[in-house]
N, C-alpha and C positions, 0 to 999 in steps of 0.2 A: 488569608487564603491567597494562593498564587493567581496567575492569569487564568481566565476561564478556558481559553483555547490553546492547545499546544501548537497546532498548525491550522492557520486560517485559510479559507478559500480566497484566491486572488483571480481576477479576470485573466491574468497572464497564463493561468493554468488551462484556460478554456480551449477546447478543440473547435467548437462551433455551437451556436445556439441549438439547444435541443438534442445534442449528441449523446448517445448512450455512454460514451466514455466519460463525458463531463459528469453525468449522473453517478456513475460508478466512482469516479474520483472524489466526488462530494461524499459518497458513502464510506469510502476508505478513510477520508479525513474525519468523518463523524465517528467512526469506530475507534480511530486513534485518539481522538479528543475525549471519547468516553473513557478509555483506559487512563488517560491523563487526569480526568475528573476524579475517578475512583482513587487514584494515587493521592491526589490532593486531599481527599476525604480520609486518608489514613488507612485504607484497606491494604491488607497484606497480600503477598504474592498469590497465596492459595485462593483468595477471594477474587483475584484478577484473572485467573486462568480461563473462566468462561468468556470473558471479554477478549482475552488474547486469542482464544480459539475462533471467535468471530472475526477478528482482524485477519487471522491466517486464512480462513475460508474466503473472506472478501478478496484478499490478495490472489488466491487461487482462481476464483471464478472471474476476477477482473483480467487476469492474464489469459484465461481461456477465451474471453470475449475479444480481447485484442488479437490473440492468435487467429481466431476465426476471421476477423475483419482483415487482418494483414494477409492471410492466406487467400481470401477472396479477391483482394486487390493485387495479388501477384508480387507480394513483397519477397525480395530475393534473398534476404538474410534470415529465413525462417528458422533454420537450425540454431543459429546464434540466439535468436529471440527465445526459443523454447528452452535452450540450455540456461540462459540467464534467468528465466522465470523459475526453473527448477532450483537453481542455485539460490535465488532469493528466498524461496520456501525453506530450503535446508538451513540457510543462515538464520532465518527467523526462529526455526526450531532450536538451533544452537543458542540463540539469545534467550529463548524461554528457559532452556535448561540452566544457563548461567544465572539467570534471574532467580530461579528456584534454589540452585546451589548456594549462591551468595546472599539469598534472601534480600535481593535488591532489584525491584522492578524497573529501576532506571535503565537497566540493560535493554529492556524492551523499547522504551521511548527513544533512547539514543539510536538503536538499530533502526527504528521506524522513521525517525527524522532523516537519517542518512539514506535509507532506502527511498524515501519520498523524493529527496533531491536527485538521487541517481535515476529514479524512474522518470522524473520530468526531463532530465538531461537526455535520457534515451529516447524520449518522445521526439526530440529534435530530428532524429534519424528517420523516424517513420510516421510522423504526424500527417504528412501529405497523403499517405496511404489510408490512414484512419478517416480522414476527411472525405475521401472519395468512395466511401461505402454507400450502397443504395438500399 
């Protein structure tokens, strides 16, 4: 069997102790790691679709949470943030379709690994706004 976690939590990901974003980030990673676990168990793409839907829903409500916090904090690049969140969802749906078409769920894991890296990189632009929520 492969490694137990596809993406592990690191303190470098942390926004602040007890922050809702940290809790959601852990949840996003848990759902991605669940998908990875089921792949390692040999489940086909059809069996993985419920887990993929959970990942998608987590991405969506996480983006909505960040959007609300950024809006409340007066983040000036809201249009760009919302556009990127919508693009991420659409790209994940494309990765799901490709995984189904090619019967290769690795499309999902590759997309999610790249999305996670990009998401953390994006955080560098607006982390200070997220930390200042009340």
